[in-house]
C-alpha positions in Angstrom: 110.2 108.5 166.4 113.2 109.8 164.3 113.8 106.2 162.8 110.0 105.4 161.8 110.2 109.0 160.1 113.5 108.2 158.3 111.9 104.9 157.2 108.6 106.5 155.9 110.5 109.0 154.0 113.0 106.4 152.3 109.7 104.4 151.4 108.1 107.1 149.9 111.5 108.0 147.8 111.3 104.6 146.5 107.6 104.7 145.6 108.1 107.9 144.0 111.1 107.0 141.7 109.5 103.5 140.9 106.5 105.3 139.7 108.7 107.4 137.3 110.7 104.4 136.0 107.0 102.7 135.1 106.2 106.2 133.5 109.4 106.2 131.3 109.0 102.5 130.5 105.5 103.4 129.1 106.8 106.3 127.4 109.4 104.0 125.4 106.5 101.8 124.5 104.4 104.7 122.9 103.2 104.0 119.3 101.0 107.2 118.8 103.7 108.6 116.3 102.4 105.6 114.1 98.7 105.3 114.9 96.5 105.7 112.1 95.8 104.7 108.9 98.7 104.0 106.0 98.0 103.1 102.4 100.0 102.0 99.4 98.6 102.8 96.1 97.0 100.1 93.6 99.6 98.3 91.8 99.9 95.0 89.7 100.5 91.9 91.1 102.7 89.1 89.9 99.7 87.0 89.1 98.0 89.5 86.9 95.6 90.6 89.6 96.3 94.1 91.3 96.6 94.9 94.8 95.9 97.6 97.5 97.6 97.4 100.6 96.5 99.3 104.2 98.1 99.3 107.5 96.1 100.5 110.4 98.3 101.2 113.9 96.4 101.6 117.1 97.9 101.4 120.3 100.3 98.0 120.3 98.1 96.7 117.6 98.9 96.9 113.6 96.7 95.3 110.7 97.6 94.9 107.4 95.1 94.3 104.7 96.3 92.7 101.5 93.2 93.6 99.0 93.4 91.8 95.8 91.4 93.2 92.6 90.7 91.8 89.1 91.2 95.5 87.7 93.7 98.1 87.3 91.5 100.5 89.1 91.4 98.1 92.3 87.6 98.4 92.3 86.4 94.9 91.8 87.3 92.6 94.6 88.9 89.3 94.0 90.2 88.4 97.8 91.4 90.3 100.7 93.7 88.9 103.5 94.1 90.4 107.0 97.4 90.0 108.9 97.1 91.0 112.8 100.2 91.8 114.6 101.1 93.2 118.0 104.1 95.7 118.1 106.5 96.9 120.7 108.4 100.4 120.4 112.1 100.4 121.2 114.9 102.8 121.4 116.4 105.1 118.4 118.8 103.5 116.1 121.4 105.2 114.1 121.4 104.0 110.4 124.8 102.9 108.4 125.0 106.6 107.2 125.8 107.8 110.8 123.3 110.6 110.5 119.7 109.3 110.1 118.0 107.8 112.9 114.7 105.6 112.9 113.0 104.1 115.9 112.9 100.2 116.6 110.1 97.9 116.3 109.4 94.5 117.5 106.3 93.0 115.4 104.8 89.8 116.6 102.5 87.8 113.9 99.0 87.1 115.6 96.4 86.1 113.0 95.8 85.9 109.4 92.1 85.8 107.9 90.9 85.4 104.2 87.8 86.5 102.5 87.3 85.2 98.9 85.1 87.9 96.8 84.0 86.0 93.6 82.0 83.0 93.1 84.7 81.4 90.9 87.5 81.8 93.5 85.2 80.0 95.8 84.5 77.2 93.8 88.0 76.7 93.1 89.3 76.8 96.7 86.4 74.6 98.0 87.2 72.0 95.3 90.9 72.2 96.2 90.1 72.0 100.2 92.3 75.4 100.2 93.7 75.7 103.9 91.0 72.8 104.9 88.3 75.2 105.1 84.8 75.6 103.9 84.7 78.9 101.8 81.8 81.1 101.2 81.9 84.4 99.1 82.5 87.5 101.3 82.8 85.5 104.6 86.1 85.8 106.4 87.6 82.7 107.3 90.4 82.2 110.2 93.5 80.4 108.7 95.8 81.6 111.4 96.4 77.8 112.2 96.8 76.8 108.6 99.1 79.1 107.0 102.3 77.2 107.1 100.5 74.2 105.4 101.3 73.5 101.8 97.7 73.2 101.2 97.4 76.9 102.4 99.5 79.8 102.2 102.7 77.6 102.6 104.3 80.6 104.6 108.0 80.3 105.9 107.0 81.8 109.3 104.8 80.3 111.8 102.4 82.4 113.8 104.1 84.0 116.9 107.1 84.9 114.9 108.8 88.3 115.8 110.1 90.5 113.3 112.6 93.4 113.9 112.6 96.4 112.0 113.0 100.1 112.2 110.9 103.2 110.9 111.0 106.7 110.3 108.1 109.0 109.1 108.9 111.9 106.9 106.0 114.1 106.3 103.4 112.1 105.2 105.7 108.8 103.8 106.5 105.9 106.3 110.0 104.6 105.5 111.2 101.2 106.8 114.2 99.1 107.1 115.4 97.6 103.7 115.1 93.7 103.9 118.5 93.0 102.3 120.5 95.8 104.3 123.0 94.8 106.9 121.7 94.1 110.4 123.2 95.6 113.7 124.4 93.7 116.6 120.6 93.3 117.6 119.4 92.1 114.4 117.7 95.4 113.2 118.2 96.7 109.6 120.8 99.5 109.2 119.6 101.1 106.0 115.8 102.8 105.3 113.7 102.7 102.2 110.5 104.6 101.3 107.8 101.8 101.9 105.6 103.5 99.5 102.7 103.7 102.3 101.6 107.3 102.8 99.4 108.6 105.8 95.5 108.9 105.3 
């Protein structure tokens, strides 16, 4: 009887510790500090259009909207690209200055979707078989499988690529890793810069 009780309590202790460990792992992956909508103000693009960027974080998903406009007020739509990602939150990282801490992120690209907003752009893209798709104004096309093709976005990175970054929230400002900064031993940036995105 004593041996049975001993084994019972041993199993109970193991179960309790396992539950605690699972909770700690879940807490490490908590994304609530990022959740919500972040927006970057309208700015001129290099191709004489104007851009507005919106990021939406929810649970482990992250969506980036790159909206293009033909006017400086960002009111007349030209095109809209929706990038989808999954995110995993890691541990804190100390930046190169030795005092600033940020949170590690692993960001995996999942999908790319494009909507054309003008008749002229639709006509042009259909004429060039852009992304091997048939285009209709204001209708979103899934171009996920085409983004690396030279007749499409000619992107450097394929879908499924994992990006390592660091983030820090200061007030309503989102700071992230400087792309040109040195990386730590795990490949995360060691210097932060203001992303230009503000919490909405």
